[in-house]
C-alpha positions in Angstrom: 0.0 0.0 0.0 1.6 3.3 -1.1 1.1 6.6 0.7 -0.8 8.1 -2.2 -3.3 5.2 -2.0 -3.5 5.6 1.8 -4.3 9.2 1.5 -7.4 8.3 -0.4 -8.8 6.3 2.4 -12.4 7.5 2.6 -12.3 8.0 6.4 -10.1 11.0 5.8 -11.8 12.6 2.8 -15.5 11.6 2.4 -18.1 14.0 3.8 -18.9 12.9 7.4 -22.8 12.3 6.9 -22.1 10.1 3.9 -19.1 8.4 5.5 -20.9 7.7 8.8 -24.0 6.3 7.1 -21.9 4.2 4.5 -19.9 2.7 7.3 -22.6 2.3 9.9 -25.6 1.2 7.8 -24.1 -2.3 7.0 -23.3 -2.7 10.6 -26.7 -1.5 11.8 -28.4 -3.9 9.4 -26.3 -6.8 10.6 -26.8 -6.0 14.2 -30.6 -5.9 13.6 -30.3 -9.3 12.1 -28.4 -10.4 15.2 -31.2 -8.9 17.3 -33.7 -10.9 15.3 -31.7 -14.0 15.9 -31.5 -13.3 19.7 -35.3 -13.0 19.7 -36.2 -15.9 17.5 -33.7 -18.1 19.4 -35.6 -17.5 22.6 -38.9 -17.8 21.0 -38.1 -21.3 19.8 -36.8 -22.2 23.2 -39.7 -20.7 25.0 -42.0 -23.2 23.0 -40.3 -26.1 24.9 -41.2 -24.7 28.4 -40.5 -21.8 30.7 -37.7 -23.7 32.4 -35.8 -23.9 29.1 -36.3 -20.2 28.6 -35.1 -19.5 32.2 -32.1 -21.7 31.7 -31.0 -19.9 28.5 -31.6 -16.5 30.3 -29.4 -17.6 33.2 -26.6 -18.6 30.8 -26.7 -15.0 29.2 -24.0 -13.6 31.7 -21.5 -16.2 30.4 -22.3 -15.5 26.8 -22.1 -11.8 27.4 -18.7 -12.3 29.2 -17.3 -14.1 26.1 -18.6 -11.3 23.8 -17.2 -8.7 26.3 -13.7 -10.3 26.1 -13.8 -10.7 22.3 -15.4 -7.2 21.5 -13.3 -5.4 24.2 -10.1 -6.8 22.7 -11.6 -5.9 19.3 -12.0 -2.3 20.5 -8.3 -2.2 21.1 -7.4 -3.8 17.8 -9.7 -1.5 15.9 -8.7 1.7 17.5 -5.0 0.9 17.2 -5.3 -0.3 13.5 -7.3 2.8 12.4 -4.9 5.2 14.2 -1.9 3.3 12.6 -3.4 3.6 9.2 -4.2 7.2 9.7 -0.6 7.7 10.6 0.5 5.6 7.6 2.3 3.1 9.8 1.3 0.0 7.7 3.8 -2.5 9.2 2.5 -1.6 12.7 -1.0 -2.3 11.5 -0.1 -5.8 10.2 1.6 -6.5 13.6 -1.5 -5.4 15.5 -3.8 -7.6 13.4 -1.6 -10.8 13.8 -1.4 -10.3 17.6 -5.1 -9.7 17.6 -5.9 -13.1 16.1 -3.4 -14.7 18.5 -5.3 -13.2 21.4 -8.7 -14.4 20.0 -7.4 -17.9 20.0 -5.9 -17.8 23.4 -9.1 -16.4 24.9 -11.2 -19.2 23.4 -9.0 -21.8 25.0 -9.5 -20.3 28.4 -13.4 -20.2 28.1 -13.4 -23.8 26.7 -11.6 -25.0 29.9 -14.0 -22.9 32.2 -17.0 -24.3 30.3 -15.9 -27.9 30.7 -15.1 -27.5 34.4 -17.7 -25.1 35.6 -21.0 -25.1 33.7 -23.0 -27.2 36.1 -21.5 -25.4 39.0 -22.7 -22.0 37.6 -26.3 -23.2 37.5 -26.2 -25.0 40.8 -25.1 -21.6 42.3 -28.3 -19.9 41.2 -31.1 -22.5 41.4 -32.1 -25.8 42.8 -34.5 -26.6 40.0 -33.0 -29.7 38.3 -34.6 -29.1 34.9 -33.2 -25.7 34.7 -29.8 -26.9 35.8 -29.9 -29.8 33.2 -30.9 -27.5 30.4 -28.5 -24.7 31.4 -25.5 -27.1 31.7 -26.1 -28.5 28.3 -26.5 -25.1 26.6 -23.4 -23.5 28.4 -21.0 -26.5 27.9 -21.5 -26.3 24.0 -21.2 -22.5 23.6 -18.0 -22.3 25.7 -16.2 -25.3 24.2 -16.9 -23.8 20.7 -16.1 -20.3 21.7 -13.3 -20.1 19.2 -15.8 -19.3 16.5 -17.2 -16.2 18.1 -13.8 -14.9 19.2 -12.4 -15.3 15.7 -15.5 -13.9 14.1 -15.4 -10.7 16.2 -11.6 -10.3 15.6 -11.7 -10.7 11.8 -14.7 -8.4 11.6 -12.8 -5.7 13.6 -10.0 -5.9 10.9 -12.5 -5.2 8.3 -14.1 -2.3 10.3 -10.7 -0.6 10.9 -10.3 -0.1 7.2 -13.9 1.0 6.6 -15.1 -2.3 4.8 -18.1 -2.7 7.0 -20.3 -4.0 4.2 -18.4 -7.4 4.5 -19.3 -7.4 8.3 -22.9 -7.1 7.5 -22.6 -10.2 5.1 -20.8 -12.3 7.7 -23.0 -11.5 10.6 -26.3 -11.7 8.7 -25.3 -15.0 7.1 -24.3 -16.4 10.5 -27.5 -15.2 12.1 -29.8 -16.4 9.3 -28.2 -19.9 9.4 -28.8 -19.9 13.2 -32.4 -19.0 12.7 -33.0 -21.7 10.1 -31.2 -24.3 12.2 -32.9 -23.5 15.6 -36.2 -25.2 14.9 -34.7 -28.1 13.0 -32.3 -29.0 15.7 -34.5 -28.0 18.6 -37.6 -30.0 17.6 -36.0 -32.6 15.3 -37.3 -31.9 11.8 -36.1 -33.6 8.6 -35.4 -36.8 10.2 -33.0 -35.3 12.8 -33.4 -36.1 16.5 -35.1 -33.4 18.7 -32.2 -32.0 20.7 -34.0 -29.3 22.7 -31.6 -26.8 24.3 -28.6 -28.7 23.0 -30.0 -28.1 19.5 -30.2 -24.4 20.2 -26.5 -24.2 21.3 -25.5 -26.2 18.3 -27.4 -23.9 15.9 -25.6 -20.9 17.5 -22.1 -22.3 17.1 -22.7 -23.6 13.6 -23.9 -20.1 12.4 -20.8 -18.6 14.2 -18.5 -21.1 12.4 -19.9 -20.1 8.9 -19.6 -16.3 9.8 -15.9 -16.7 10.8 -15.0 -18.6 7.5 -16.6 -15.8 5.6 -14.8 -13.2 7.6 -11.4 -14.8 7.0 -12.1 -15.1 3.3 -13.2 -11.4 3.0 -10.0 -10.2 4.9 -7.7 -12.1 2.7 -9.5 -11.3 -0.6 -10.5 -7.6 -0.1 -8.7 -6.0 2.9 -5.6 -5.0 1.1 -4.5 -2.3 3.6 -3.7 -5.0 6.1 -1.6 -8.1 5.5 -2.0 -10.7 8.3 1.3 -12.6 8.7 0.9 -15.7 10.8 3.9 -17.7 9.4 6.7 -17.7 11.9 4.5 -15.5 14.1 5.7 -14.6 17.5 3.5 -12.7 20.0 4.7 -9.1 20.4 4.5 -8.1 24.1 4.4 -4.4 23.4 1.6 -4.7 20.8 -0.5 -6.9 23.1 0.0 -4.5 25.9 -1.1 -1.6 23.7 -4.2 -3.6 22.6 -5.2 -4.3 26.1 -4.4 -0.8 27.3 -7.4 0.3 25.3 -9.3 -2.9 25.3 -9.2 -3.8 28.9 -11.4 -1.0 30.2 -14.0 -2.0 27.4 -13.6 -5.6 28.5 -14.3 -4.7 32.1 -17.0 -2.4 31.1 -18.9 -5.1 29.1 -18.1 -7.7 31.7 -19.7 -5.6 34.3 -22.9 -6.3 32.4 -22.4 -10.0 33.1 -22.0 -9.3 36.9 -25.0 -7.2 36.9 -27.1 -9.8 35.0 -25.9 -12.5 37.4 -26.8 -10.4 40.4 -30.2 -9.3 38.9 -31.1 -12.9 38.2 -30.4 -13.9 41.8 -32.3 -10.9 43.1 -35.3 -11.9 40.9 -35.1 -15.5 41.7 -36.0 -14.5 45.3 -39.4 -13.8 43.9 -39.7 -16.5 41.1 -38.1 -18.1 38.2 -40.6 -16.3 36.0 -39.3 -12.9 37.1 -35.8 -14.0 36.0 -37.2 -15.2 32.7 -38.9 -11.8 32.2 -35.5 -10.1 32.7 -34.0 -12.4 30.1 -36.9 -11.7 27.7 -36.1 -7.9 28.2 -32.5 -8.4 27.2 -33.6 -10.1 24.0 -36.1 -7.3 23.1 -34.0 -4.3 24.0 -31.3 -5.7 21.6 -33.6 -4.3 18.8 -32.9 -0.8 20.2 -29.4 -1.1 21.3 -27.9 -3.2 18.5 -28.5 -0.5 15.8 -26.6 2.0 18.0 -23.8 -0.5 18.5 -23.7 -0.9 14.7 -23.5 3.0 14.5 -20.6 3.0 17.0 -18.8 0.4 15.0 -18.8 2.8 12.1 -18.0 5.8 14.2 -15.0 4.4 16.2 -12.7 3.9 13.3 -13.7 7.4 11.8 -12.8 9.2 15.1 -9.6 7.2 15.6 -8.5 7.7 12.0 -9.1 11.4 12.1 -7.5 11.7 15.4 -4.4 10.0 14.0 -4.7 12.4 11.1 -5.1 15.4 13.4 -8.4 16.6 11.7 -10.4 18.2 14.5 -13.3 19.3 12.3 -14.1 15.8 11.2 -13.9 14.4 14.7 -16.5 16.9 16.0 -18.8 16.4 13.1 -18.7 12.6 13.6 -19.4 12.8 17.2 -22.4 15.3 16.8 -24.0 13.3 14.1 -23.7 10.1 16.0 -25.4 11.5 19.0 -28.3 12.8 16.9 -28.8 9.5 15.3 -28.4 7.5 18.6 -31.0 9.7 20.5 -33.4 9.3 17.6 -33.2 5.5 17.6 -33.6 5.5 21.3 -36.8 7.6 21.1 -38.3 5.0 18.8 -37.3 2.3 21.4 -39.0 4.1 24.2 -42.2 4.4 22.2 -42.3 0.7 21.3 -41.8 -0.5 24.8 -44.4 1.9 26.3 -47.1 1.2 23.6 -46.7 -2.5 22.9 -45.4 -4.4 26.0 -48.3 -6.9 25.8 -47.6 -7.8 22.1 -43.8 -8.0 22.8 -44.1 -10.6 25.6 -46.6 -12.5 23.7 -43.9 -13.5 21.4 -42.5 -15.7 24.0 -45.6 -17.7 24.9 -46.0 -15.5 28.0 -48.2 -16.9 30.8 -50.5 -14.5 32.7 -47.8 -14.4 35.4 -45.3 -13.4 33.0 -47.6 -10.7 31.7 -48.3 -9.3 35.1 -44.5 -9.0 35.9 -43.3 -8.2 32.4 -45.6 -5.3 31.3 -44.6 -2.9 34.1 -41.0 -4.1 33.8 -40.7 -3.2 30.1 -42.4 0.2 30.5 -40.3 1.2 33.5 -36.9 0.0 32.2 -37.4 1.6 28.8 -37.4 5.0 30.4 -33.7 4.6 30.8 -33.5 4.6 26.9 -34.0 8.4 27.0 -30.5 9.0 28.1 -28.7 5.7 27.0 -28.1 6.8 23.4 -26.1 9.8 24.3 -24.1 7.8 27.0 -23.2 5.0 24.5 -21.8 7.4 22.0 -19.8 9.1 24.5 -18.4 5.9 25.8 -17.3 4.9 22.3 -15.7 8.3 21.7 -13.5 7.7 24.8 -12.5 4.3 23.4 -11.7 5.7 20.0 -9.3 8.3 21.6 -7.6 5.9 23.8 -9.4 6.8 27.1 -11.5 3.6 27.5 -11.0 4.0 31.3 -13.6 6.7 31.3 -16.1 4.2 29.8 -15.2 1.7 32.3 -15.8 4.2 35.2 -19.2 5.2 33.9 -20.3 1.6 33.3 -19.0 0.5 36.8 -20.8 3.4 38.5 -24.1 2.7 36.6 -24.2 -1.0 37.2 -22.2 -1.8 40.3 -22.8 1.3 42.4 -26.4 2.2 41.3 -28.3 -0.6 39.7 -27.4 -3.7 41.8 -27.6 -1.9 45.3 -30.8 0.0 44.4 -32.5 -3.3 42.9 -31.6 -5.2 46.1 -32.8 -2.4 48.3 -36.0 -1.9 46.4 -36.7 -5.6 46.4 -36.4 -5.8 50.1 -38.3 -2.7 50.9 -40.9 -2.4 48.2 -41.2 -5.6 46.3 -40.7 -6.8 42.7 -42.3 -4.1 40.6 -40.0 -1.4 42.2 -36.8 -3.3 41.2 -37.2 -2.1 37.7 -36.8 1.7 38.7 -33.1 1.0 39.3 -32.5 1.2 35.7 -33.7 4.7 34.8 -32.2 6.0 38.0 -28.8 4.6 37.1 -29.0 6.0 33.6 -29.3 9.5 35.0 -26.0 8.9 36.9 -24.4 7.6 33.8 -25.5 10.8 31.9 -24.0 13.0 34.5 -20.6 11.3 34.3 -20.7 11.0 30.5 -21.1 14.8 30.1 -18.3 15.4 32.6 -15.8 13.1 30.9 -16.8 14.3 27.3 -16.0 17.9 28.2 -12.7 16.7 29.9 -11.5 14.7 26.8 -12.4 17.5 24.4 -10.5 20.0 26.4 -7.4 17.7 26.7 -7.3 15.8 23.4 -9.3 17.4 20.7 -9.1 21.2 21.4 -5.2 21.1 21.3 -5.4 19.9 17.6 -4.6 23.0 15.4 -7.4 24.2 13.2 -7.0 23.6 9.5 -5.9 26.6 7.5 
């Protein structure tokens, strides 16, 4: 890649509205397909019985933890790659890519071992319902042993994102999710002569979809991602590169892992009332993905633009990207609030909800969705911090929101006021998140963006 070709990288020259939409739209579409998969997966599992739905809901913290490690490491890879390309350091970019793939493989080995040894213990720690324990152990064992697919998929997709080729990410994610959706009923209920595998079938459908997606992602990188050359022959891990990846990625890993801790804690608080309450919380997470996934798709397009232009020292393009991202995110969240407020009964009905689930779920969806009003702005701010190498700000905000506000308030409300009051912990926590996000955004603009000289 020559310097003249590098200067033509669209992240440095294309008008920001067109650039952000062109990079984000494929990711938003693929994220919506992922959200559809999440919902459809649980809809099929719910048709077995409520215990199966609860088991999959209780397994969510572990799935989220795997994604947190993979995506958090990917944030470090993405930000460093985009910055290196913006600075025209192409060999550095190649080294980052190779070490990122190494980290994906190493992480998957750790989760496979944890899954083999700890799956049953994880569910026994939460419930004494033997059916939930059986379902959950089957599901979690498979997704952890085969975690190599999700780690490699996310890593190779980040390589494509860092050079602006997000259209290929849409193809890989959408293909994996569609295959998953097709295989779910076939493997769960045993169509076309196959045995009915229940929850095991749901897990197998998930990992098969991920396997196909990673194969596509590898192909697209080698075929079309010419700005990065992945050199794995005679590869040796580079300690400095790994350190730099994790310097940015670890705060993101911790930030997203905190979500696993919160979900685990919330499940145990809700199980004080009933397994149905925990199932409602699991259903909420599936449904809210339709609101949050498009914004995550938006940020996947935004982060490399901000990082690239920070490396290229272009203040005007950084500000324009941040402002437009906030406007779009807040608009998406507004639609989400409207949907949850107006149609909670219909949303719960997708999961064969019992009358008990309706009575718990309708107020839950309406109350929790109030937090969406502020969440869009906060998500964009957190990703700006990551793109500029200050992921620790995101970690502090997420830690405050979930560990200091949500969990203590939920436990306190459960003890003092009962089940329906628990859900108010979420909007109250988002207000705290908004306050910190504004403070840190002003700080990072003052320290990192304002010192960039204005263009003549």
